[in-house]
Each structure stands twice: as structure tokens, then as C-alpha cells.
C-alpha positions in Angstrom: -54.9 57.7 39.9 -57.3 60.4 41.1 -57.8 58.4 44.3 -54.1 58.3 45.0 -53.9 62.0 44.8 -56.1 62.5 47.9 -54.7 59.6 49.9 -51.9 61.7 51.6 -54.5 64.3 52.5 -56.8 61.8 54.1 -53.8 60.2 56.0 -52.8 63.6 57.4 -56.3 64.3 58.6 -56.5 61.0 60.4 -53.2 61.6 62.1 -54.0 65.1 63.3 -57.4 64.0 64.7 -55.6 61.4 66.8 -53.5 64.1 68.5 -56.5 66.1 69.9 -57.5 63.7 72.7 -58.2 64.3 76.4 -55.1 65.2 78.4 -56.8 65.7 81.8 -55.0 62.7 83.2 -51.6 64.2 82.2 -52.5 67.5 83.7 -53.6 65.9 86.9 -50.3 64.0 87.2 -48.3 67.2 86.7 -50.3 69.0 89.4 -49.9 66.2 91.8 -46.1 66.0 91.2 -45.7 69.8 91.7 -47.7 69.7 95.0 -45.9 66.7 96.5 -42.2 67.5 95.7 -40.8 70.7 97.2 -37.1 71.0 96.8 -35.1 72.6 99.6 -31.9 74.5 99.1 -29.4 74.7 101.9 -28.6 78.2 103.1 -25.3 79.7 102.0 -22.4 79.2 104.4 -21.3 82.2 106.5 -18.0 83.6 105.3 -15.9 85.9 107.5 -15.7 89.4 106.2 -12.7 90.1 103.9 -9.9 92.0 105.5 -7.7 93.7 103.0 -3.9 93.9 103.5 -2.1 97.0 102.5 1.4 96.3 101.4 3.7 99.3 102.1 7.1 99.1 100.4 8.2 102.7 100.2 11.1 102.2 102.5 12.2 98.8 101.1 14.5 98.2 98.2 13.2 97.2 94.7 13.4 93.4 94.4 13.9 93.7 90.7 17.2 95.7 91.0 20.5 94.3 92.1 21.3 94.7 95.7 24.3 97.1 95.7 25.5 99.5 98.2 28.5 101.2 96.8 29.9 102.2 100.1 29.9 98.7 101.6 31.1 97.2 98.3 34.2 99.4 98.2 34.8 98.8 101.9 34.5 95.0 101.3 37.0 95.2 98.4 39.6 97.1 100.4 39.1 95.6 103.9 38.6 91.9 102.8 41.0 89.6 104.7 39.4 86.2 104.0 40.7 83.5 101.8 41.9 84.4 98.3 43.2 82.3 95.4 46.9 82.5 94.7 47.2 84.5 91.6 50.9 83.7 91.0 50.7 80.0 91.4 51.2 77.8 88.3 48.1 75.9 87.3 48.1 72.1 87.6 46.6 69.7 85.0 43.6 68.7 87.0 42.5 72.4 87.3 41.3 72.3 83.7 38.3 70.1 84.8 35.4 70.6 87.1 35.6 68.5 90.3 32.5 66.6 89.6 34.0 65.3 86.3 37.0 63.8 88.2 37.0 60.2 89.6 39.2 58.6 92.2 40.3 55.3 90.8 42.9 54.1 93.2 45.5 54.7 96.0 49.3 54.3 96.2 51.2 54.0 99.4 54.9 53.8 99.9 56.2 53.9 103.4 54.5 57.0 105.0 53.7 58.6 101.6 50.1 58.2 100.2 48.9 59.3 96.8 45.5 59.2 95.2 44.9 58.2 91.6 42.4 60.4 89.8 41.0 59.9 86.3 40.1 63.0 84.3 37.4 63.1 81.6 40.0 62.4 78.9 40.9 59.1 80.6 44.3 60.2 81.9 45.2 59.0 85.4 47.0 61.6 87.6 48.8 61.0 90.9 47.8 63.5 93.6 48.6 64.2 97.2 47.6 66.8 99.8 48.7 70.2 98.6 48.0 69.5 94.9 45.2 71.4 93.2 42.2 70.1 91.3 39.0 71.5 89.8 38.2 74.9 88.3 37.4 76.6 91.6 40.9 76.7 93.0 40.4 73.4 94.7 43.2 72.3 97.1 43.5 68.7 98.0 43.6 68.5 101.8 43.4 64.7 102.5 43.9 61.4 100.7 42.4 58.3 102.3 41.6 54.8 101.1 38.0 55.7 100.2 38.0 59.4 99.2 40.0 62.6 98.4 38.9 65.7 100.3 39.2 69.0 98.5 38.6 72.6 99.7 37.5 74.9 96.8 37.5 78.7 96.8 34.3 80.1 95.3 33.2 83.7 94.9 30.7 84.9 97.5 29.1 87.5 95.2 30.5 90.5 97.1 34.0 90.4 95.7 35.1 88.0 98.4 35.8 84.2 98.5 34.4 81.4 100.6 35.7 77.8 101.2 33.5 75.0 100.0 34.3 71.4 100.7 34.2 68.7 97.9 35.0 65.0 98.0 36.0 62.5 95.3 34.9 59.1 96.4 36.4 55.9 95.1 34.8 55.0 91.8 32.9 51.6 91.6 34.0 50.1 88.4 
């Protein structure tokens, strides 16, 4: 039992004595490698000098505020002579729906009279002709043909005026 007590101490001494050998060959290899390999770094690219830009906005309007000029707005309200919706006209059933929700589903012709058949989102089919109104933007039907119905809508231009915008109802493929 006494011999077993000293056995780990003897094993440790043998292992440590094995690590103390000659390392001259390793040192020679390191010196040779250092002398033969010289890395070379490419020079930094030339950049043009930075030219700063000075933004001057003292005489410009603030882009985060609404563009209003009270003088021109009042003049636009009083002097406006462009198209306007008819305020006294009785609304037609198809004016309750946006134009893009309406579908042309057919055409009726009798002698020289032509009507378009339009289906609303509720599934009701309406007979229309030039002069009728459709859509929520005061759209007036201008032409009914075999393949489409042409509509001219009045939309606000943002400056208390109105502009014409064309829309078309094409024959639905069902």
C-alpha cells in the first residue's frame, strides 16, 4: 500500500522530465519561416477629397407644413370657372358605389338606342346610357359601346377646384 502512495509522484516526475528536451530544431524552423515569408500589404487607394454641400433653405417653404397661400386660395375659390358637380341634380342608384366595383355585363340595342347593362356589388343589374351617372365621384357616362362604357368623373384637385378623370367599365368575362 505504501508503494502505491508514491506511484503518482513517480509518474508525474517521469512526465515532466520528458517535456524538457532540446527544441533547437523547432526554433530553427521558426527563424527560417520568419525570414522567408514577408507579407506585403497593398497601399490604400486614393480617395478624392470630400467636398461638403451646404443646403440653404431660408427662402424655401417648410416641407412639413401644408402648402397654402391664402391669397391664391381665396382667388381660386372666387375665380374658378372649371367643371363643377351639379349640386341640385338627383342622385342615381349607381352613384352609391365606386366605379371600380361596377361591372359591365351586357349590351342592349333597339333601333338606334343603345344601353349598357351594369351589375352593382349587390348583384342588381342596371340599364345605363350616355348621360346617366355612376360612381361616387360624380361620374357621367359619355359612351356605351359593345366592349366598354366610358365615364368621366369629377374629382377634387386639392385647391377647391375640380378636374375631369376618365374611367372605363370593360365587359366582364364570366
